[in-house]
C-alpha positions in Angstrom: 36.1 6.0 6.6 33.3 8.2 6.0 30.4 8.6 7.6 29.0 8.6 4.6 30.2 5.8 2.9 28.9 3.4 5.3 26.9 0.4 4.0 26.9 -2.3 7.5 26.3 -1.1 10.8 25.3 -3.2 13.9 23.9 -1.8 17.3 24.8 -4.6 20.3 22.8 -3.7 23.0 21.5 -6.5 25.5 21.4 -4.6 28.5 17.3 -4.8 31.0 14.3 -4.3 29.4 14.0 -0.5 31.4 17.7 0.8 29.6 16.8 -1.2 25.9 13.0 1.0 25.7 15.3 3.8 26.3 17.7 2.4 24.0 15.5 2.2 21.0 16.0 6.2 21.6 19.9 6.5 20.4 19.3 3.8 17.9 16.4 5.4 15.8 18.4 8.9 15.4 20.9 6.3 12.9 18.8 5.5 10.0 17.3 9.3 11.5 21.0 10.3 10.4 21.3 8.4 7.0 18.8 5.5 5.7 20.8 4.5 3.5 22.4 2.8 6.4 21.7 -0.8 7.2 21.5 -1.8 10.3 21.4 -5.1 12.8 20.3 -4.7 16.1 21.4 -6.9 19.0 19.4 -7.5 21.8 17.1 -10.4 23.4 14.9 -12.6 21.6 11.9 -11.2 25.1 11.9 -7.8 23.9 10.4 -8.6 20.1 7.1 -7.5 21.0 8.2 -4.1 21.6 10.3 -4.0 19.0 8.5 -1.1 16.8 9.1 -1.0 13.2 8.6 3.0 13.4 12.6 2.2 14.7 13.8 1.0 10.7 16.1 -1.6 12.3 16.8 -3.2 8.7 17.9 -6.4 10.1 17.1 -7.8 14.4 19.2 -10.6 15.4 18.5 -12.1 18.4 20.1 -13.9 21.8 18.1 -15.3 23.8 17.5 -13.7 27.8 17.2 -17.2 29.4 20.1 -19.2 28.7 22.2 -15.6 29.0 21.8 -15.2 32.2 21.1 -19.0 33.2 22.3 -20.0 36.3 24.3 -23.1 35.7 27.6 -21.4 34.1 28.9 -23.8 32.2 25.9 -23.8 30.3 25.5 -19.9 30.4 29.3 -20.4 28.8 28.6 -22.8 26.4 25.7 -21.3 24.8 27.6 -17.7 24.9 30.5 -18.7 23.2 27.6 -20.9 20.7 26.0 -18.0 19.7 29.2 -15.6 18.9 30.8 -17.9 16.4 27.1 -18.5 15.0 27.4 -14.6 14.8 30.4 -14.6 12.4 28.6 -15.5 9.4 26.2 -12.1 9.7 29.4 -10.2 11.5 32.1 -10.9 9.3 33.2 -7.3 8.4 30.9 -5.2 8.6 32.0 -1.3 8.3 30.9 -0.8 12.2 29.7 -1.5 15.4 28.4 0.7 17.7 28.5 -1.3 21.8 25.6 0.2 23.1 26.6 -2.0 26.1 29.3 -3.3 27.6 30.4 -7.5 26.9 34.2 -8.0 27.1 33.4 -12.1 24.8 31.1 -10.4 22.1 33.7 -6.9 21.6 36.9 -10.0 21.6 35.3 -11.3 18.5 34.2 -8.4 17.4 37.8 -7.4 17.1 39.7 -10.3 16.3 37.5 -13.1 14.9 34.7 -10.9 12.9 37.1 -8.3 11.7 35.1 -5.2 12.4 36.4 -2.2 10.7 35.5 0.2 13.5 34.1 -0.5 16.6 33.1 2.2 19.0 31.5 2.2 22.6 31.6 4.5 25.4 34.5 5.2 27.8 33.2 3.8 31.3 30.8 1.7 32.4 26.8 2.4 32.7 26.5 2.2 36.3 29.8 3.2 39.2 31.1 6.9 38.9 33.4 7.1 35.4 34.0 2.9 36.1 36.7 2.7 33.4 35.5 0.7 30.5 36.7 -3.0 30.7 36.6 -3.2 26.9 38.1 -0.4 25.9 41.1 -2.3 24.4 39.0 -4.1 21.7 37.5 -0.4 20.6 38.9 1.0 17.8 37.3 4.1 19.2 36.0 5.1 22.9 33.6 8.0 23.5 34.3 10.1 26.2 31.3 10.3 28.6 29.7 12.9 31.1 31.2 12.4 34.0 29.6 10.8 37.2 27.5 9.1 34.5 25.3 7.8 37.6 23.9 11.6 37.8 23.0 11.7 33.7 19.8 10.0 32.3 20.0 6.8 30.3 18.5 7.9 27.7 20.3 10.8 27.3 24.1 8.6 27.9 23.1 6.6 24.8 21.6 9.4 22.3 25.6 11.3 23.3 27.1 8.2 21.7 25.0 7.8 18.5 24.9 11.4 18.5 29.1 11.9 18.4 29.3 9.0 16.0 26.9 11.2 13.8 27.1 14.2 14.8 23.6 16.5 14.5 21.4 17.8 17.6 18.4 15.8 17.1 16.5 14.0 20.0 14.7 11.7 20.4 12.4 9.6 22.4 12.1 5.8 22.7 10.0 4.2 20.2 8.0 1.9 21.5 4.5 0.1 19.9 1.3 2.0 20.3 -0.9 -0.1 23.4 -4.7 1.8 23.1 -5.9 -1.1 21.0 -5.2 -2.7 23.9 -7.3 0.0 26.3 -10.6 -1.6 26.6 -9.8 -5.4 27.1 -7.2 -4.1 29.6 -10.0 -2.3 31.7 -12.4 -5.6 31.1 -9.3 -7.7 33.2 -8.1 -5.7 35.7 -9.3 -2.2 36.2 -13.1 -3.4 37.1 -14.2 -3.2 40.3 -11.6 -0.9 41.8 -10.9 1.3 44.4 -10.2 5.6 43.4 -7.2 4.7 43.8 -4.3 3.0 42.1 -0.7 2.0 43.1 1.7 -0.4 41.7 4.0 -2.2 43.2 6.6 -4.8 41.5 8.1 -5.9 44.4 11.4 -8.2 43.1 14.4 -7.1 40.5 16.3 -9.0 38.3 19.0 -9.2 40.7 19.4 -9.6 44.3 20.6 -5.8 44.9 17.7 -5.4 42.2 15.8 -6.9 45.5 13.7 -5.1 47.2 13.3 -7.0 50.8 10.3 -9.2 52.0 10.0 -7.7 55.3 10.4 -4.1 54.1 8.1 -4.9 51.5 5.6 -6.0 54.2 6.5 -2.4 56.2 5.9 -0.6 53.0 2.0 -1.9 53.0 1.7 -1.5 56.9 2.4 2.5 55.9 0.5 2.2 52.8 -2.4 1.1 54.3 -3.1 4.4 56.2 -4.7 5.9 52.4 -7.9 5.0 51.6 -9.6 4.0 48.7 -6.7 3.1 46.9 -6.1 -0.6 44.9 -2.9 -2.4 44.5 -1.4 -3.9 41.9 1.7 -6.7 42.1 3.5 -6.8 39.3 6.3 -8.7 37.6 7.5 -11.7 35.8 8.6 -14.4 38.1 7.1 -17.7 40.1 8.6 -15.5 43.3 7.7 -12.4 42.3 3.8 -14.4 42.0 4.5 -16.4 45.5 5.6 -12.8 47.4 2.1 -11.1 45.6 0.1 -14.0 46.9 2.2 -13.7 50.6 1.1 -10.9 50.8 -2.5 -10.6 50.0 -3.0 -13.1 53.2 -0.7 -11.0 54.9 -3.0 -7.9 54.2 -6.6 -9.3 53.8 -8.4 -5.9 54.2 -6.7 -4.2 51.8 -7.6 -4.9 47.8 -4.4 -6.4 46.4 -4.1 -7.8 43.0 -1.7 -10.0 42.0 -1.1 -10.2 38.2 2.9 -11.4 37.7 2.9 -12.9 35.2 -0.8 -12.4 33.5 0.6 -9.3 30.7 2.5 -9.3 27.9 4.9 -6.1 28.5 2.7 -4.7 25.4 -0.4 -5.0 28.0 1.7 -4.2 31.2 2.5 -0.8 29.3 -1.6 0.1 29.0 -2.4 -1.2 32.2 0.7 1.7 33.4 -1.0 4.5 31.9 -4.0 3.4 34.0 -2.2 3.5 37.4 -1.3 7.2 39.4 2.0 5.2 42.0 4.8 2.6 40.1 6.5 1.9 43.3 
């Protein structure tokens, strides 16, 4: 199918929040290439607030982040199966699916159930040196990614996929909402009575492999304690992160540690980080 004949395209990117922000730079290039394409985006519902109108997406199909990664395997699989069945009514006979991130069950449905004409994705996974993408058997075309993918920025990985499908030389930066209007509010809530230097820390990741052990965090704070005139901001959105931040405040009573876990929206956090000198 010629590129100028494409009518309905779906971009699938169910990934972490950081990767999604980088992916917006690539999604923007699709309509930049051909504004007549009807573009549907599939991503997590928790990212609604950071999807900007400038992204020029025509339709957005959300899936629940909570149930997509539910700790109960039975609930998780039942949710995904029901969600994939429901997608049939939206994606049946689409012209193209761009798999910016891999998800085997979704790719399988796209080929065998949705009957999407072209299914395109990268030949290697996002993480791991040249690790083969297990979904290749469901793609009609694979995009050959640069070797040693771990050495390539995530944003450039996504844009490489799009520029290979829609040949152009344009580059893009992430497309996220402007938060200048929150500036005064953030300063009043979090930045009054703070020290000259500001350091933000996120101590716990979304998975065990991305979590900084609390013993290492304590060791880090002992080193940071030597820096004078600093206010520390512990950021995060889980109860575990909130409890760790409270523990650190008790452990280091002489340090100006502010626990702002679960106290900001994503956009408020974005505006806050604009005023931070260092993020760990």
